[in-house]
N, CA, C and O of each residue as an XYZ file, in Angstrom:
736
protein
N     -53.067    -10.616    179.975
C     -51.915    -11.422    179.728
C     -50.916    -11.243    180.874
O     -50.794    -10.155    181.438
N     -50.224    -12.291    181.201
C     -49.230    -12.268    182.291
C     -47.947    -11.634    181.764
O     -47.428    -12.053    180.730
N     -47.447    -10.651    182.451
C     -46.186    -10.010    182.045
C     -45.017    -10.934    182.342
O     -44.184    -11.195    181.474
N     -44.957    -11.441    183.609
C     -43.912    -12.372    183.998
C     -44.300    -13.068    185.289
O     -45.184    -12.595    186.003
N     -43.680    -14.138    185.587
C     -43.891    -14.865    186.857
C     -42.549    -14.897    187.566
O     -41.542    -15.336    187.011
N     -42.556    -14.429    188.792
C     -41.319    -14.354    189.575
C     -41.425    -15.372    190.696
O     -42.250    -15.197    191.593
N     -40.622    -16.432    190.680
C     -40.671    -17.399    191.763
C     -40.269    -16.748    193.081
O     -39.390    -15.888    193.123
N     -40.922    -17.170    194.148
C     -40.612    -16.626    195.480
C     -39.352    -17.231    196.025
O     -39.146    -18.442    195.943
N     -38.500    -16.388    196.587
C     -37.353    -16.906    197.330
C     -37.849    -17.423    198.649
O     -38.990    -17.147    199.021
N     -37.054    -18.148    199.360
C     -37.443    -18.675    200.685
C     -37.828    -17.551    201.608
O     -38.814    -17.664    202.336
N     -37.071    -16.458    201.599
C     -37.361    -15.349    202.516
C     -38.669    -14.685    202.155
O     -39.445    -14.350    203.050
N     -38.947    -14.482    200.869
C     -40.223    -13.862    200.460
C     -41.396    -14.794    200.774
O     -42.461    -14.317    201.167
N     -41.229    -16.098    200.613
C     -42.294    -17.059    200.949
C     -42.579    -16.991    202.451
O     -43.738    -16.962    202.865
N     -41.528    -16.965    203.259
C     -41.700    -16.873    204.719
C     -42.417    -15.587    205.110
O     -43.325    -15.601    205.941
N     -42.010    -14.492    204.517
C     -42.642    -13.186    204.817
C     -44.112    -13.264    204.450
O     -44.954    -12.891    205.267
N     -44.449    -13.717    203.297
C     -45.837    -13.819    202.855
C     -46.652    -14.723    203.777
O     -47.773    -14.381    204.154
N     -46.085    -15.880    204.141
C     -46.790    -16.804    205.038
C     -47.059    -16.172    206.396
O     -48.157    -16.297    206.938
N     -46.042    -15.484    206.950
C     -46.211    -14.900    208.283
C     -47.208    -13.740    208.289
O     -47.995    -13.603    209.225
N     -47.176    -12.915    207.254
C     -48.115    -11.801    207.183
C     -49.548    -12.318    207.035
O     -50.470    -11.815    207.676
N     -49.717    -13.326    206.184
C     -51.031    -13.921    206.003
C     -51.534    -14.534    207.288
O     -52.692    -14.353    207.665
N     -50.644    -15.273    207.971
C     -50.972    -15.883    209.244
C     -51.408    -14.815    210.263
O     -52.378    -15.011    210.994
N     -50.711    -13.729    210.302
C     -51.014    -12.630    211.237
C     -52.403    -12.087    211.028
O     -53.186    -11.996    211.973
N     -52.722    -11.722    209.793
C     -54.024    -11.128    209.498
C     -55.139    -12.149    209.712
O     -56.234    -11.785    210.140
N     -54.877    -13.399    209.425
C     -55.893    -14.445    209.528
C     -56.145    -14.834    211.001
O     -57.293    -15.077    211.375
N     -55.104    -14.898    211.835
C     -55.228    -15.525    213.142
C     -55.239    -14.553    214.311
O     -55.767    -14.905    215.366
N     -54.692    -13.360    214.187
C     -54.590    -12.461    215.331
C     -55.633    -11.340    215.209
O     -55.744    -10.681    214.175
N     -56.396    -11.142    216.298
C     -57.320    -10.017    216.268
C     -56.523     -8.719    216.189
O     -55.616     -8.504    216.993
N     -56.846     -7.860    215.239
C     -56.062     -6.654    215.038
C     -56.962     -5.438    214.969
O     -58.046     -5.470    214.386
N     -56.486     -4.368    215.579
C     -57.187     -3.093    215.444
C     -56.123     -2.003    215.475
O     -55.034     -2.184    216.019
N     -56.464     -0.880    214.884
C     -55.518      0.223    214.745
C     -55.993      1.417    215.530
O     -57.171      1.773    215.502
N     -55.058      2.038    216.236
C     -55.315      3.286    216.947
C     -54.324      4.290    216.392
O     -53.126      4.015    216.325
N     -54.821      5.458    215.991
C     -53.957      6.498    215.459
C     -53.921      7.695    216.391
O     -54.953      8.158    216.877
N     -52.708      8.188    216.633
C     -52.509      9.329    217.520
C     -51.448     10.207    216.910
O     -50.393      9.719    216.504
N     -51.710     11.503    216.838
C     -50.684     12.458    216.427
C     -49.880     12.830    217.661
O     -50.433     13.017    218.745
N     -48.555     12.936    217.483
C     -47.662     13.200    218.616
C     -46.837     14.426    218.290
O     -46.367     14.565    217.161
N     -46.651     15.304    219.233
C     -45.746     16.440    219.086
C     -44.330     15.897    219.209
O     -43.921     15.464    220.286
N     -43.580     15.918    218.111
C     -42.247     15.348    218.117
C     -41.158     16.413    218.283
O     -39.980     16.137    218.056
N     -41.550     17.626    218.679
C     -40.573     18.722    218.849
C     -39.439     18.369    219.787
O     -38.269     18.545    219.448
N     -39.775     17.878    220.951
C     -38.733     17.528    221.933
C     -37.915     16.338    221.454
O     -36.697     16.307    221.635
N     -38.564     15.376    220.855
C     -37.849     14.191    220.330
C     -36.841     14.586    219.281
O     -35.711     14.098    219.278
N     -37.247     15.468    218.391
C     -36.301     15.907    217.326
C     -35.155     16.699    217.926
O     -34.028     16.624    217.437
N     -35.429     17.457    218.979
C     -34.346     18.180    219.679
C     -33.373     17.215    220.317
O     -32.165     17.448    220.278
N     -33.853     16.159    220.891
C     -32.986     15.150    221.530
C     -32.082     14.504    220.440
O     -30.873     14.367    220.628
N     -32.688     14.123    219.327
C     -31.924     13.540    218.221
C     -30.838     14.519    217.772
O     -29.683     14.139    217.580
N     -31.231     15.796    217.608
C     -30.268     16.820    217.172
C     -29.145     17.004    218.207
O     -27.977     17.144    217.845
N     -29.511     17.002    219.489
C     -28.491     17.117    220.555
C     -27.455     15.992    220.445
O     -26.254     16.234    220.569
N     -27.922     14.774    220.216
C     -26.991     13.642    220.055
C     -26.082     13.854    218.859
O     -24.875     13.616    218.913
N     -26.710     14.318    217.757
C     -25.918     14.525    216.542
C     -24.893     15.658    216.751
O     -23.751     15.551    216.303
N     -25.306     16.740    217.431
C     -24.382     17.859    217.694
C     -23.234     17.432    218.581
O     -22.087     17.814    218.349
N     -23.542     16.630    219.610
C     -22.492     16.203    220.554
C     -21.515     15.229    219.883
O     -20.350     15.157    220.273
N     -21.989     14.470    218.864
C     -21.112     13.561    218.173
C     -20.138     14.295    217.272
O     -19.026     13.827    217.027
N     -20.568     15.457    216.776
C     -19.708     16.253    215.885
C     -19.316     15.458    214.677
O     -20.154     14.826    214.033
N     -18.051     15.487    214.370
C     -17.552     14.808    213.169
C     -17.070     13.383    213.504
O     -16.431     12.741    212.670
N     -17.365     12.892    214.697
C     -16.893     11.562    215.062
C     -17.530     10.490    214.177
O     -18.596     10.708    213.602
N     -16.893      9.368    214.073
C     -17.365      8.285    213.225
C     -18.331      7.388    213.951
O     -18.657      6.309    213.454
N     -18.806      7.802    215.125
C     -19.729      6.985    215.887
C     -21.061      6.794    215.206
O     -21.316      7.394    214.162
N     -21.909      5.972    215.778
C     -23.203      5.693    215.169
C     -24.086      6.961    215.179
O     -23.997      7.781    216.093
N     -24.914      7.099    214.175
C     -25.811      8.230    214.031
C     -27.088      7.930    214.781
O     -27.776      6.951    214.491
N     -27.409      8.790    215.760
C     -28.659      8.622    216.486
C     -29.775      9.147    215.593
O     -29.737     10.287    215.129
N     -30.773      8.289    215.360
C     -31.884      8.592    214.489
C     -33.203      8.630    215.252
O     -33.257      8.292    216.434
N     -34.264      9.045    214.567
C     -35.584      9.011    215.185
C     -35.923      7.549    215.524
O     -36.524      7.285    216.565
N     -35.548      6.607    214.662
C     -35.859      5.204    214.949
C     -35.134      4.717    216.197
O     -35.715      3.980    216.993
N     -33.875      5.114    216.383
C     -33.152      4.763    217.595
C     -33.862      5.322    218.809
O     -34.001      4.629    219.817
N     -34.316      6.565    218.731
C     -35.026      7.184    219.850
C     -36.344      6.441    220.107
O     -36.726      6.250    221.262
N     -37.042      6.022    219.042
C     -38.270      5.251    219.213
C     -38.005      3.905    219.884
O     -38.789      3.468    220.727
N     -36.932      3.264    219.525
C     -36.570      1.990    220.174
C     -36.362      2.219    221.658
O     -36.859      1.447    222.478
N     -35.635      3.268    222.016
C     -35.366      3.584    223.426
C     -36.685      3.885    224.143
O     -36.933      3.360    225.228
N     -37.528      4.724    223.544
C     -38.817      5.105    224.187
C     -39.736      3.896    224.331
O     -40.382      3.719    225.364
N     -39.791      3.068    223.294
C     -40.644      1.872    223.388
C     -40.127      0.887    224.413
O     -40.917      0.270    225.129
N     -38.823      0.726    224.498
C     -38.238     -0.164    225.487
C     -38.627      0.277    226.888
O     -38.992     -0.546    227.728
N     -38.549      1.561    227.133
C     -38.958      2.090    228.454
C     -40.429      1.816    228.673
O     -40.817      1.310    229.726
N     -41.263      2.146    227.679
C     -42.728      1.979    227.832
C     -43.087      0.503    228.081
O     -43.985      0.212    228.871
N     -42.406     -0.405    227.425
C     -42.709     -1.812    227.599
C     -42.374     -2.307    229.007
O     -43.025     -3.225    229.506
N     -41.370     -1.713    229.649
C     -41.089     -2.081    231.014
C     -42.172     -1.555    231.946
O     -42.426     -2.147    232.995
N     -42.820     -0.438    231.570
C     -43.876      0.136    232.384
C     -45.228     -0.548    232.139
O     -46.084     -0.586    233.023
N     -45.405     -1.085    230.932
C     -46.677     -1.722    230.549
C     -46.352     -3.122    229.971
O     -46.396     -3.321    228.757
N     -46.029     -4.079    230.852
C     -45.587     -5.409    230.394
C     -46.610     -6.184    229.583
O     -46.242     -7.109    228.859
N     -47.879     -5.833    229.683
C     -48.881     -6.553    228.881
C     -48.671     -6.321    227.388
O     -49.065     -7.152    226.570
N     -48.058     -5.208    227.032
C     -47.755     -4.938    225.621
C     -46.511     -5.694    225.163
O     -46.265     -5.841    223.965
N     -45.742     -6.163    226.118
C     -44.513     -6.938    225.832
C     -44.823     -8.416    226.083
O     -44.238     -9.059    226.956
N     -45.754     -8.925    225.293
C     -46.280    -10.250    225.579
C     -46.667    -10.967    224.292
O     -46.524    -10.441    223.188
N     -47.168    -12.203    224.479
C     -47.736    -12.929    223.368
C     -48.896    -13.771    223.896
O     -48.955    -14.141    225.069
N     -49.822    -14.058    222.962
C     -50.897    -14.979    223.331
C     -50.473    -16.394    223.018
O     -49.894    -16.663    221.966
N     -50.764    -17.298    223.937
C     -50.450    -18.718    223.727
C     -51.599    -19.521    224.320
O     -51.820    -19.529    225.531
N     -52.327    -20.198    223.428
C     -53.498    -20.966    223.815
C     -54.472    -20.084    224.575
O     -55.052    -19.171    223.988
N     -54.667    -20.329    225.855
C     -55.632    -19.535    226.642
C     -54.949    -18.672    227.689
O     -55.519    -18.394    228.744
N     -53.713    -18.243    227.391
C     -53.010    -17.395    228.350
C     -52.197    -16.315    227.659
O     -51.883    -16.401    226.471
N     -51.868    -15.303    228.435
C     -51.011    -14.204    227.973
C     -49.641    -14.420    228.607
O     -49.528    -14.499    229.830
N     -48.630    -14.514    227.805
C     -47.249    -14.735    228.295
C     -46.504    -13.407    228.234
O     -46.259    -12.888    227.145
N     -46.137    -12.844    229.402
C     -45.371    -11.613    229.431
C     -43.876    -11.922    229.470
O     -43.426    -12.724    230.288
N     -43.118    -11.293    228.597
C     -41.699    -11.564    228.495
C     -40.903    -10.752    229.523
O     -41.241     -9.613    229.845
N     -39.852    -11.368    230.016
C     -38.937    -10.671    230.927
C     -37.990     -9.796    230.145
O     -37.576     -8.749    230.644
N     -37.632    -10.184    228.942
C     -36.730     -9.399    228.106
C     -37.533     -8.452    227.222
O     -38.675     -8.746    226.867
N     -36.932     -7.307    226.866
C     -37.530     -6.356    225.934
C     -36.656     -6.373    224.701
O     -35.593     -5.753    224.671
N     -37.114     -7.099    223.667
C     -36.386     -7.274    222.429
C     -37.201     -6.651    221.283
O     -38.224     -7.190    220.859
N     -36.718     -5.514    220.805
C     -37.499     -4.734    219.842
C     -37.021     -4.969    218.432
O     -35.870     -4.702    218.087
N     -37.953     -5.487    217.604
C     -37.688     -5.682    216.200
C     -37.957     -4.374    215.454
O     -38.862     -3.614    215.797
N     -37.148     -4.140    214.431
C     -37.320     -2.947    213.614
C     -37.471     -3.398    212.160
O     -36.526     -3.900    211.552
N     -38.670     -3.211    211.618
C     -38.947     -3.636    210.255
C     -37.983     -2.923    209.318
O     -37.837     -1.703    209.376
N     -37.327     -3.690    208.457
C     -36.286     -3.185    207.579
C     -36.526     -3.694    206.161
O     -36.665     -4.895    205.932
N     -36.569     -2.760    205.218
C     -36.762     -3.149    203.810
C     -35.422     -3.536    203.200
O     -34.436     -2.805    203.309
N     -35.406     -4.691    202.561
C     -34.256     -5.141    201.814
C     -34.763     -5.543    200.422
O     -35.971     -5.569    200.185
N     -33.856     -5.849    199.521
C     -34.265     -6.172    198.153
C     -35.245     -7.346    198.099
O     -36.160     -7.353    197.276
N     -35.055     -8.341    198.978
C     -35.904     -9.521    198.959
C     -37.246     -9.322    199.643
O     -38.114    -10.189    199.545
N     -37.439     -8.206    200.333
C     -38.699     -7.968    201.023
C     -38.477     -7.270    202.340
O     -37.532     -6.496    202.490
N     -39.331     -7.535    203.280
C     -39.303     -6.894    204.574
C     -38.844     -7.913    205.636
O     -39.409     -9.003    205.728
N     -37.849     -7.570    206.414
C     -37.380     -8.439    207.507
C     -37.394     -7.621    208.782
O     -37.495     -6.394    208.749
N     -37.291     -8.319    209.915
C     -37.369     -7.629    211.196
C     -36.192     -8.056    212.096
O     -36.326     -8.956    212.924
N     -35.043     -7.393    211.916
C     -33.932     -7.660    212.841
C     -34.284     -7.143    214.228
O     -35.083     -6.216    214.358
N     -33.697     -7.731    215.264
C     -34.079     -7.464    216.634
C     -32.948     -6.830    217.439
O     -31.804     -7.284    217.411
N     -33.305     -5.766    218.155
C     -32.374     -5.162    219.126
C     -32.693     -5.833    220.455
O     -33.675     -5.507    221.121
N     -31.832     -6.783    220.820
C     -32.068     -7.566    222.059
C     -31.761     -6.721    223.290
O     -30.830     -5.916    223.304
N     -32.574     -6.932    224.321
C     -32.391     -6.237    225.607
C     -32.322     -4.723    225.443
O     -31.490     -4.063    226.067
N     -33.179     -4.184    224.619
C     -33.172     -2.758    224.317
C     -33.388     -1.892    225.566
O     -32.914     -0.758    225.635
N     -34.099     -2.434    226.535
C     -34.344     -1.674    227.761
C     -33.066     -1.480    228.608
O     -33.055     -0.647    229.515
N     -32.034     -2.211    228.332
C     -30.776     -2.122    229.083
C     -29.707     -1.360    228.329
O     -28.576     -1.253    228.801
N     -30.051     -0.821    227.148
C     -29.078     -0.140    226.314
C     -29.265      1.385    226.349
O     -30.377      1.887    226.515
N     -28.181      2.082    226.195
C     -28.235      3.537    226.034
C     -28.520      3.896    224.597
O     -28.491      3.034    223.718
N     -28.797      5.168    224.349
C     -29.124      5.623    222.990
C     -28.022      5.316    221.999
O     -28.304      4.839    220.899
N     -26.770      5.575    222.356
C     -25.677      5.337    221.416
C     -25.507      3.859    221.115
O     -25.174      3.479    219.992
N     -25.741      3.020    222.135
C     -25.658      1.550    221.922
C     -26.778      1.098    220.982
O     -26.555      0.264    220.105
N     -27.984      1.650    221.166
C     -29.109      1.282    220.304
C     -28.799      1.772    218.893
O     -29.015      1.028    217.937
N     -28.307      2.976    218.731
C     -27.983      3.500    217.399
C     -26.907      2.634    216.722
O     -26.988      2.367    215.523
N     -25.907      2.201    217.491
C     -24.881      1.345    216.914
C     -25.445     -0.011    216.483
O     -25.105     -0.509    215.410
N     -26.297     -0.604    217.308
C     -26.873     -1.887    216.954
C     -27.789     -1.773    215.726
O     -27.797     -2.647    214.859
N     -28.564     -0.672    215.670
C     -29.449     -0.477    214.512
C     -28.619     -0.327    213.223
O     -28.947     -0.915    212.193
N     -27.566      0.450    213.296
C     -26.707      0.634    212.131
C     -26.117     -0.696    211.695
O     -26.125     -1.018    210.507
N     -25.602     -1.475    212.650
C     -24.997     -2.749    212.330
C     -26.055     -3.703    211.717
O     -25.786     -4.343    210.701
N     -27.240     -3.798    212.325
C     -28.269     -4.694    211.820
C     -28.714     -4.274    210.421
O     -28.917     -5.128    209.558
N     -28.866     -2.980    210.187
C     -29.347     -2.499    208.880
C     -28.295     -2.808    207.793
O     -28.634     -3.284    206.709
N     -27.032     -2.534    208.099
C     -25.967     -2.803    207.113
C     -25.918     -4.288    206.792
O     -25.873     -4.684    205.628
N     -25.927     -5.109    207.846
C     -25.843     -6.563    207.605
C     -27.085     -7.094    206.912
O     -26.998     -8.033    206.121
N     -28.263     -6.494    207.204
C     -29.509     -6.917    206.509
C     -29.390     -6.657    205.024
O     -29.713     -7.528    204.216
N     -28.929     -5.466    204.646
C     -28.819     -5.092    203.235
C     -27.737     -5.886    202.509
O     -27.792     -6.046    201.289
N     -26.748     -6.386    203.263
C     -25.686     -7.202    202.687
C     -25.986     -8.696    202.814
O     -25.141     -9.533    202.497
N     -27.210     -9.029    203.286
C     -27.622    -10.431    203.436
C     -26.680    -11.202    204.362
O     -26.359    -12.362    204.101
N     -26.234    -10.549    205.453
C     -25.318    -11.179    206.381
C     -25.883    -11.346    207.786
O     -25.117    -11.585    208.720
N     -27.190    -11.229    207.968
C     -27.794    -11.409    209.273
C     -27.723    -12.877    209.674
O     -27.806    -13.777    208.838
N     -27.570    -13.089    210.957
C     -27.582    -14.454    211.511
C     -29.021    -14.725    211.988
O     -29.813    -13.803    212.179
N     -29.321    -15.979    212.167
C     -30.660    -16.365    212.597
C     -31.014    -15.682    213.937
O     -32.148    -15.238    214.118
N     -30.070    -15.596    214.856
C     -30.348    -14.964    216.161
C     -30.649    -13.455    216.032
O     -31.261    -12.873    216.927
N     -30.230    -12.833    214.945
C     -30.561    -11.414    214.701
C     -32.036    -11.235    214.377
O     -32.559    -10.127    214.498
N     -32.709    -12.287    213.972
C     -34.098    -12.216    213.548
C     -35.044    -12.893    214.544
O     -36.258    -12.885    214.341
N     -34.516    -13.464    215.592
C     -35.344    -14.207    216.533
C     -35.517    -13.493    217.857
O     -34.681    -12.673    218.238
N     -36.586    -13.795    218.552
C     -36.751    -13.342    219.933
C     -37.394    -11.994    220.097
O     -37.462    -11.495    221.220
N     -37.877    -11.369    219.029
C     -38.538    -10.084    219.145
C     -39.785    -10.179    219.994
O     -40.549    -11.138    219.878
N     -40.000     -9.182    220.855
C     -41.190     -9.161    221.699
C     -42.105     -8.007    221.343
O     -43.218     -7.922    221.861
N     -41.655     -7.109    220.462
C     -42.404     -5.924    220.025
C     -41.737     -5.445    218.746
O     -40.525     -5.603    218.597
N     -42.483     -4.871    217.830
C     -41.924     -4.381    216.572
C     -42.265     -2.937    216.322
O     -43.353     -2.469    216.657
N     -41.311     -2.229    215.723
C     -41.532     -0.865    215.238
C     -41.381     -0.908    213.732
O     -40.412     -1.456    213.207
N     -42.362     -0.319    213.035
C     -42.289     -0.170    211.596
C     -42.341      1.312    211.294
O     -43.383      1.939    211.486
N     -41.239      1.894    210.821
C     -41.131      3.326    210.601
C     -41.020      3.589    209.101
O     -40.000      3.290    208.480
N     -42.077      4.149    208.534
C     -42.052      4.510    207.114
C     -41.948      6.015    206.929
O     -42.132      6.519    205.821
N     -41.659      6.720    207.982
C     -41.578      8.183    207.927
C     -40.549      8.690    206.959
O     -40.756      9.712    206.306
N     -39.427      7.983    206.853
C     -38.352      8.429    205.946
C     -38.732      8.357    204.492
O     -38.019      8.884    203.637
N     -39.873      7.697    204.187
C     -40.363      7.598    202.827
C     -41.516      8.580    202.579
O     -42.198      8.502    201.558
N     -41.725      9.508    203.528
C     -42.789     10.509    203.356
C     -44.182     10.011    203.666
O     -45.166     10.690    203.371
N     -44.278      8.843    204.251
C     -45.598      8.265    204.608
C     -46.142      8.954    205.868
O     -45.441      9.063    206.874
N     -47.372      9.407    205.803
C     -47.981     10.030    206.967
C     -48.569      9.004    207.914
O     -48.344      9.069    209.123
N     -49.330      8.045    207.367
C     -49.975      7.027    208.184
C     -50.033      5.730    207.401
O     -50.090      5.728    206.172
N     -50.018      4.619    208.141
C     -50.206      3.320    207.541
C     -50.590      2.346    208.646
O     -50.417      2.630    209.831
N     -51.106      1.212    208.246
C     -51.439      0.168    209.210
C     -50.405     -0.912    209.096
O     -50.279     -1.563    208.059
N     -49.650     -1.107    210.182
C     -48.623     -2.137    210.228
C     -49.305     -3.472    210.522
O     -50.324     -3.513    211.211
N     -48.750     -4.548    210.005
C     -49.268     -5.867    210.261
C     -48.488     -6.480    211.408
O     -47.258     -6.531    211.400
N     -49.240     -6.942    212.392
C     -48.671     -7.540    213.599
C     -47.702     -8.674    213.229
O     -47.956     -9.464    212.321
N     -46.599     -8.724    213.956
C     -45.561     -9.745    213.756
C     -45.787    -10.872    214.764
O     -45.342    -10.762    215.906
N     -46.469    -11.952    214.372
C     -46.788    -13.009    215.326
C     -45.542    -13.675    215.904
O     -44.563    -13.848    215.178
N     -45.541    -14.050    217.162
C     -46.691    -14.094    218.094
C     -46.792    -12.828    218.972
O     -47.463    -12.854    220.004
N     -46.157    -11.760    218.587
C     -46.173    -10.531    219.388
C     -47.590     -9.984    219.555
O     -48.475    -10.256    218.743
N     -47.788     -9.217    220.612
C     -49.121     -8.651    220.900
C     -49.308     -7.234    220.372
O     -50.431     -6.730    220.340
N     -48.204     -6.575    219.951
C     -48.337     -5.188    219.494
C     -47.239     -4.824    218.508
O     -46.168     -5.429    218.464
N     -47.568     -3.782    217.701
C     -46.601     -3.221    216.759
C     -46.883     -1.733    216.695
O     -48.031     -1.305    216.815
N     -45.830     -0.941    216.505
C     -45.971      0.488    216.389
C     -45.671      0.902    214.952
O     -44.585      0.640    214.435
N     -46.634      1.544    214.319
C     -46.461      2.056    212.941
C     -46.173      3.554    213.069
O     -46.938      4.286    213.697
N     -45.065      4.005    212.470
C     -44.636      5.395    212.624
C     -44.558      6.031    211.244
O     -43.927      5.500    210.331
N     -45.219      7.191    211.112
C     -45.160      7.994    209.908
C     -44.157      9.093    210.043
O     -43.432      9.158    211.036
N     -44.100      9.969    209.053
C     -43.116     11.031    209.009
C     -43.339     12.089    210.084
O     -44.452     12.274    210.578
N     -42.272     12.768    210.428
C     -42.354     13.921    211.290
C     -42.573     15.103    210.379
O     -41.778     15.326    209.466
N     -43.637     15.876    210.600
C     -43.949     17.001    209.756
C     -44.462     18.150    210.619
O     -45.131     17.945    211.632
N     -44.129     19.356    210.189
C     -44.625     20.535    210.887
C     -46.104     20.712    210.514
O     -46.504     20.636    209.352
N     -46.880     20.948    211.562
C     -48.334     21.129    211.357
C     -48.795     22.311    212.205
O     -48.283     22.547    213.299
N     -49.746     23.027    211.694
C     -50.332     24.131    212.443
C     -51.248     23.551    213.506
O     -52.072     22.680    213.230
N     -51.090     24.048    214.727
C     -51.913     23.598    215.828
C     -52.707     24.767    216.344
O     -52.151     25.812    216.683
N     -54.005     24.588    216.401
C     -54.899     25.677    216.857
C     -55.091     25.552    218.344
O     -55.803     26.357    218.945
């Protein structure tokens, strides 16, 4: 027996359509790599310590990932691209989308020109985008123009997952939690 039927909102319908399109139309494969995050966590802590009690934006692991990915995409432009018909289009801009959970589903606000921003600027933009996403105040331009996406489920205790490519982008980074592990 059916418990209830919940009509899809426009945003949920769009999310479902795009995810289905991605899995159906884009060749996808997953590569998993464990990374020593010791230095990264120290960098995040250094930013937090230097901020002290100031009301400035909180530098997070996600902000650091945006910065690192922006740098990497300038070094490897084929990852900052899209497929179009029979060609690969490499973007001049590095616009990193960050998958964000809201009540209506999953959306991907974009940090535009992330390769030209410092850590504190990235942290401020992420904070602003996240707050406005949860308050349903994002503008269309906040959701457009992404050339690469990061999906970070680490804060939910997730170790590994397979992220679904955000078309027409050529790559997505799925990030699990930072955890201490014994290394032999």
